[in-house]
N, C-alpha and C positions, 0 to 999 in steps of 0.2 A: 275331580281328577287331581292326583298327587303331583305337585311340582317337583322337578328335578333340582337338586341343590347345585349351586354354581361352584365349580372347582376353581379356587383361587390360583392354582398353578398353571392353568391354561394360558392366560395372557403372558406369563413369564416364559413359557415355552416358545411362544411366538417371538418374543424379544431376544431369546437366547442366541440365534445366529448373528444378529446385529451386535449384541453386546460382546460376543466372542471375537468378532472382527475388530471392534473398537479396543477391546482389551489386548489383543495380539499386536495390533499395528499402531496403537496410540498410547495406551496406558503403560504397557510393558516397556516400550522404548523410552518413554518419559521417565519412568522409574529407574531404568538403567542409566540414563543420562544424569539423573540426580546422584546416583551412587558413584558414577565415574567422576563427577565433579569434585568428589572428596578423595580421589585416588590419583596416583601417578601411573599413567597408562599410555603406551605407545603403539598399541595394536599387535605387538609381537610378544612382549612379556606379560605375565599375569599382573592384573591391577594390584597396586600396592597402596594401602590406606595411608593418606597423608593429612587427613582432617581438613582444616581450613587453609592449608598452604596455598592451594590454587587461587583462592579468593584474595589472599594476601599478595600473591604475585600479580594478580590483576590490578589491585589497588596501586601497585608500584610501577605498573607498566605504562609509560607515556603513550604508546601506540594504542592501547585500549582506551584511554581517556580521549585521545584524538578521534577514534572511531565512534565512541559514544557521543561526543560533541557533534560530529558530523551527522550522526543518525538523528539526534534531537533537532538539529538545524533543518534536516530533511523534513522532519515532522512538522516543524513550525512553518516552513515555507510551502511545502507541497500540499498538505491537507487543506488549508483554507482555499487554495486555488482549485483543488478537486471537489470541494464542496460547492463553490460558487460558480465557477465557469460552466460546468455542465447544465446548470439551471437555465442560463441564457441560451445555450445550444438547444436544450429541450424545448424551451418556449418557442424558439425560432422554427423548429421542425414539427411542432405540434399543430399541424394544419392539414387540410385536405387538398392542397394545391397540386396540380399536375406535376409529376416528377419528384414529389417530396420523399417518396420511398428511396429514390436514388441518393438523395442528400443524406438520409438517415444511414444508408449503407456505407456511404463514404466516410461519415463520421465514425462509424463502428469498425471500419476496416482495420485501424491500428490495433484494436482489441484482439482480433483473430490472427494478427501477424505475430509470429514468434518474436519475443523480446531480443533474442540473439540476432535475428535478421534485422530488426529495427535498430539495434545498437550498432551493427556493422554499417548500415546505411547512414545513420546519423554520424558515425565516426568519420565516414567519408565526407559528409556535408560540412563537418566542423574542421576539416583539415586546413592547413595554411593555404593550400591552393584549391580548397574545396569550393563548392558552389556558393556557400553562405558568405565567405570572405570575398569571393568574386563579385557578388551583388553589392556588398557593403563598399567595396572599392569603386565599383562602377558608379554608384549613386553618390559617392563623395562623403559618406557618413564617417569613414575612417580613412586615414592616410597610409596606414600600415596594416598588414594582415593581423587579425586578432588571434591570440593563442588560446582558443577555447578549451582545449583539453590538456595543454602542457603548462599552463599558468596556474599556480596554486590558488589564485583568487577566483579564476573563472571555472575551473574543472568541475567542482561540485555542482555549481549552478547550471552548467551545461548539461550535466547528467540529469538534474532535476527537471529540466525542460523536456527531456525525452520521456520521463516518467509521467509528467502531466499530459503530454501529447498522446501517449498510449493509453491513458486512463480516462480521458474525457468521454469517449464514446461509451464506455462501460457504464459509467455513472449517469450518462445522459439517458440510457434506457430505463434506469430506475426512476429518474425524475419524470420521464415521459409517461411511464405507467401511472405515477402519482398524479400527474396533470390530467390524464384522461379519466381519473376517478373523481375529479372535482365536479360537483353538480353544475351543469351549464346555466341553470336558472339564476345562480348567484351573479354571473356576469351580465345576464339579461336584465336583472333588476338594477344592477349598477349603471348600465347604459341608459335605462329609463330615467334614473336619477341624475343623469348628466355627468357621471364620474368618469374621468379620463382613463385611458389605458394604463398610464403610468400609475395612477392611484389604485386602479384595480390590481395591478401587479403587487403593489406594496401592501395592500390591505386585504386582499383575497388570496392571491396565489401564494405569496411567501408564507403567510401563517399556516395555510393548509398543507404546505410542503415540509413543515418542520419535522414530522416523523420520518419522512424520506431523507431529510438532511441529517438527522441523527444517525440513521443507518449508514449513509454515505460517509459520515465522519468516522464512525467505528471502522468500517471496511477500509477506508483510505489510510487511517492511522496504522492499522495492522500491516497494510501493504507497504507503507513508508518505513515502518520499523524493520521489515524483512527484505528491503530492496537488495538485490544481488546481481542479477543478470546484466543490467545496464553498466554497473561498475566493473564487473568482470570483463565484459567485452570492450568497453570504451577506454578505461583508464587503468585497470588493474590496481585500483586504490591510490594511484599516484596523481600528480607528482608530490613526493615527500608526504605521503599519507593524507594529502589534502582532500581526496574523495573517498577515502577508506571508510566504509560503514561497518556497523557491528557484525552483520552477517558475513561480510567479506573477511573481517578479522577472525571470525570463528572458522571459516573455511580455510584461511591461510594457516592458522594455528594448528588445525587438525590435520590437514592434508599436505602441507608444505613442511611444517616443523614437527609433525607427528606427536604433538603434545595434546592428546585427547582429553586428559583431565582438565587442562587449562581451557580448552575449547568448550568443554561441557560446562565449566563454571561460567564462562561468558554467555553460553546459551541460557543458563538459569537466570542470569541478570536480564537478558533480553526477554525471557518469559515473564518475569516479574513486572518489568516495565510495561509490556504489552497487556498483561492482565490488569494492572492498575489503570491504564488508559481506557480499557474496555469497561471496567466497572464504573469509572468516572463518567463516561459517555452515557451508560445505561441509567445512572443515577440522575443525571441532568435531564434525560428523556422522561423519567418518571415524574420529576418535579414539574415539567412543562405540562404534563397531563393532570 
């Protein structure tokens, strides 16, 4: 019987719809943003080519450097917390006790809550006469209300706390899936050898969670680099640019000052930093394997 020749174009035809969508909604806008970053454009007039002027303007803009510094600080503080804290939450809820599903749902609830709603609620909690200051004053931990969102020292860290609170449940699910994939006989053998739960966690659980930790590190790094909703709702980048992040700077430059070229240039800087972090994480993951 004569075999039919395989047509090499058939797989490409199946990929064509997905590639078309990616090209139309990802690649084309990215290329347009790159071109606009070298142009003077205000959404009304035709873009005018200015070369590297937008990047020179960024380099001379103190507000940009403040936003970049805040974003990198966000990265340094938030990412380690979102890599480590969900591990302990996942270990705590990784059991078959009665009602454990309810606890998992409660930890996951902030994930499905809109960040705008969460930001508004936490803004009320952080107010001078809010519930958090009320508890701090009642317990005697402070003598005067704490300016969580109006003090340049506290504002960014207060927003960070909301990001961590809203992200723990999401990464908990990733770790929970990884924990349930660890063979049970490893723990049984360790118990037979008399190894404590603490040692089991250090020498069995953590090493086998490294791939999941790498995934969480990449995802939380990207999320920290593009944080926006919390800042927009709670502080508007203030006070005195103390909580302004790079994405908020891009938004403000594009839609308040209508300097689309400058905003696109800042977006390219954000893209390159995010790409470099992702490549670094993936390279570290390959070395571990």
